[in-house]
C-alpha positions in Angstrom: 10.7 -14.0 -5.2 8.0 -11.6 -5.4 9.0 -8.6 -3.4 6.1 -6.2 -4.6 4.8 -3.7 -2.0 1.5 -3.9 -0.5 -0.3 -0.6 -1.3 -3.0 1.3 0.2 -5.7 1.8 -2.2 -6.2 5.4 -2.3 -9.4 5.0 -4.8 -11.5 7.0 -2.5 -10.4 10.2 -3.8 -12.2 9.6 -7.1 -14.9 7.8 -5.7 -18.5 8.9 -5.3 -19.2 11.0 -2.3 -21.0 8.1 -0.4 -18.1 5.8 -0.8 -15.6 8.1 0.3 -18.1 8.8 3.3 -18.2 5.2 4.2 -14.5 4.9 3.8 -13.8 7.4 6.4 -16.2 5.8 8.4 -14.2 2.2 8.4 -11.1 4.2 9.1 -12.8 6.1 11.8 -14.1 2.8 13.5 -10.7 0.7 12.6 -7.9 2.9 12.7 -7.8 4.9 16.1 -7.4 2.3 18.9 -5.4 -0.2 16.8 -2.2 -1.1 18.3 -0.7 -1.6 15.0 -1.1 2.3 14.6 -0.2 4.1 17.7 0.8 7.5 16.2 -1.9 8.5 13.4 -0.8 12.0 11.9 -4.5 12.9 11.9 -6.2 13.2 15.0 -9.5 11.1 15.7 -11.3 14.4 16.2 -10.4 16.3 13.2 -11.0 13.3 10.7 -14.5 13.3 12.7 -15.2 16.8 12.5 -14.1 16.6 8.6 -16.3 13.9 8.0 -19.6 15.5 9.9 -18.7 18.4 7.8 -18.6 16.6 4.6 -21.7 14.7 5.3 -23.6 17.8 6.1 -22.5 19.7 2.9 -23.8 16.6 0.9 -27.3 16.8 2.7 -27.2 20.5 2.0 -26.5 20.3 -1.7 -29.2 17.8 -1.9 -31.4 20.8 -1.6 -29.9 22.5 -4.7 -27.9 25.5 -5.4 -24.6 26.3 -6.8 -23.3 27.6 -3.6 -24.2 24.6 -1.9 -22.3 22.2 -4.1 -19.1 24.5 -3.8 -19.2 24.0 -0.2 -19.6 20.5 -0.4 -16.7 20.3 -3.0 -14.7 22.3 -0.5 -15.3 19.9 2.2 -14.7 17.0 0.0 -11.3 18.1 -0.8 -10.6 18.9 3.1 -11.4 15.2 3.9 -9.5 13.8 0.9 -6.4 15.5 2.2 -6.7 14.0 5.7 -7.4 10.6 4.2 -4.4 10.7 1.9 -2.2 11.6 4.8 -3.6 8.6 7.0 -3.2 6.1 3.8 0.3 7.3 3.3 1.1 6.6 7.0 -0.9 3.1 7.2 1.2 1.9 4.6 4.3 3.1 5.9 3.7 1.5 9.4 2.1 -1.7 8.0 5.5 -2.8 6.5 4.0 -4.9 3.9 1.7 -7.0 5.9 -1.6 -6.9 4.2 -3.7 -7.9 7.3 -2.5 -5.1 9.2 -3.4 -2.6 6.5 -6.7 -3.9 5.8 -7.5 -3.6 9.4 -7.1 0.0 9.5 -10.2 0.5 7.6 -8.4 1.1 4.4 -8.6 -1.0 1.5 -5.3 -2.6 -0.3 -4.6 -2.3 -4.0 -5.2 -6.2 -5.0 -2.4 -7.6 -7.0 -4.2 -10.7 -7.3 -6.1 -11.1 -11.1 -7.6 -14.3 -10.1 -11.5 -14.1 -10.0 -11.6 -15.7 -6.6 -13.4 -14.1 -3.9 -12.7 -15.6 -0.3 -16.1 -17.2 1.5 -16.8 -15.6 4.9 -15.8 -17.3 7.6 -18.3 -18.9 10.2 -17.5 -18.2 13.9 -17.5 -21.8 15.3 -17.2 -20.8 18.9 -16.3 -17.9 21.1 -15.1 -19.1 24.7 -14.5 -16.4 27.5 -11.0 -17.4 29.0 -10.8 -14.7 32.0 -9.1 -11.5 32.3 -11.1 -9.8 29.6 -10.4 -12.2 26.6 -11.9 -14.6 24.4 -10.7 -17.6 22.6 -12.4 -17.5 19.2 -12.6 -20.9 16.4 -13.4 -20.0 13.3 -14.1 -22.4 10.2 -11.2 -22.2 7.8 -11.4 -20.5 4.6 -9.6 -21.8 1.7 -6.7 -19.6 0.4 -7.1 -17.1 3.5 -3.9 -15.6 4.3 -5.1 -14.5 7.6 -8.2 -13.5 9.8 -9.6 -10.6 11.1 -11.8 -10.6 14.2 -13.6 -7.4 15.5 -15.3 -6.7 18.9 -18.0 -4.3 19.6 -20.0 -3.8 22.8 -23.8 -4.7 22.9 -25.8 -1.6 24.4 -28.8 -2.1 26.7 -31.1 -2.5 23.7 -28.8 -5.4 22.3 -27.6 -3.2 19.5 -23.8 -3.3 19.1 -21.4 -0.1 19.3 -18.8 0.6 17.1 -16.8 -2.3 16.1 -12.9 -2.2 17.0 -10.3 -4.6 15.8 -9.9 -7.6 18.2 -7.4 -9.9 16.6 -5.3 -10.5 13.8 -4.5 -14.4 13.1 -3.0 -16.4 10.6 -4.9 -19.5 12.0 -8.6 -20.0 12.2 -8.8 -21.8 15.7 -7.6 -20.3 18.9 -7.1 -16.6 17.7 -7.2 -14.6 21.2 -9.3 -11.3 21.7 -8.3 -9.3 24.7 -8.7 -5.9 26.0 -12.3 -6.6 26.8 -14.6 -5.4 29.9 -15.4 -8.3 32.0 -19.1 -8.4 32.6 -20.1 -7.0 29.3 -21.7 -8.7 26.2 -20.1 -8.4 22.8 -20.7 -9.0 19.4 -18.0 -10.3 17.4 -17.5 -10.5 13.3 -14.8 -12.0 11.4 -13.7 -12.0 7.9 -10.5 -13.8 5.9 -7.9 -11.9 4.5 -6.8 -12.4 0.9 -8.3 -13.4 -2.5 -9.0 -11.2 -5.5 -10.7 -8.2 -3.2 -8.3 -8.5 -0.3 -10.6 -9.7 2.3 -14.2 -11.7 2.4 -17.5 -10.1 3.5 -17.9 -10.2 7.2 -19.5 -13.5 9.1 -22.7 -13.4 10.9 -22.0 -12.0 14.4 -22.0 -13.9 17.6 -22.5 -12.7 21.2 -20.9 -13.5 24.2 -20.4 -12.3 27.7 -16.6 -11.3 28.7 -15.4 -12.8 32.1 
């Protein structure tokens, strides 16, 4: 039996500035407010502040100068330190569950040496179920271990806000998304978990009103 542990990928520490910036943004969107991670050791405001400082320093560095580069490098190390702390927390809290790790916005270290990449799922139907809930049916993806569905409220301009975790399901049909605000219009997107890269691309978004 394979008892190897699922591990959070900390490759962001060696990645480019823009990859680190993007990964941190994913963690901000997905980790905070995620029921699977109730007590993050880094406050959301602290991570957001560190990301803003890093992004500002990146923009300043583009103007040139060794001083600006030094400041950017300092802000980068601060951000990496916070992200490493959160990565350790996610790995411990997820209890070897790949889907839960990926729901945090972090990536997992892939143990699958096959070249297969999962296809993105298709959202077949989103049905209001009352009480701020949706029932979601996805098209099954071959070799998917589970499915992640994220939701975002649509603004008055029709653009979605930040996506958050809506549901993790081992079934493609009948996943329940809760915690919605009745009377609001939502955008939903889904991805399959598993395969060589840990997850598929996101599906095309679908919108629906909550009841």
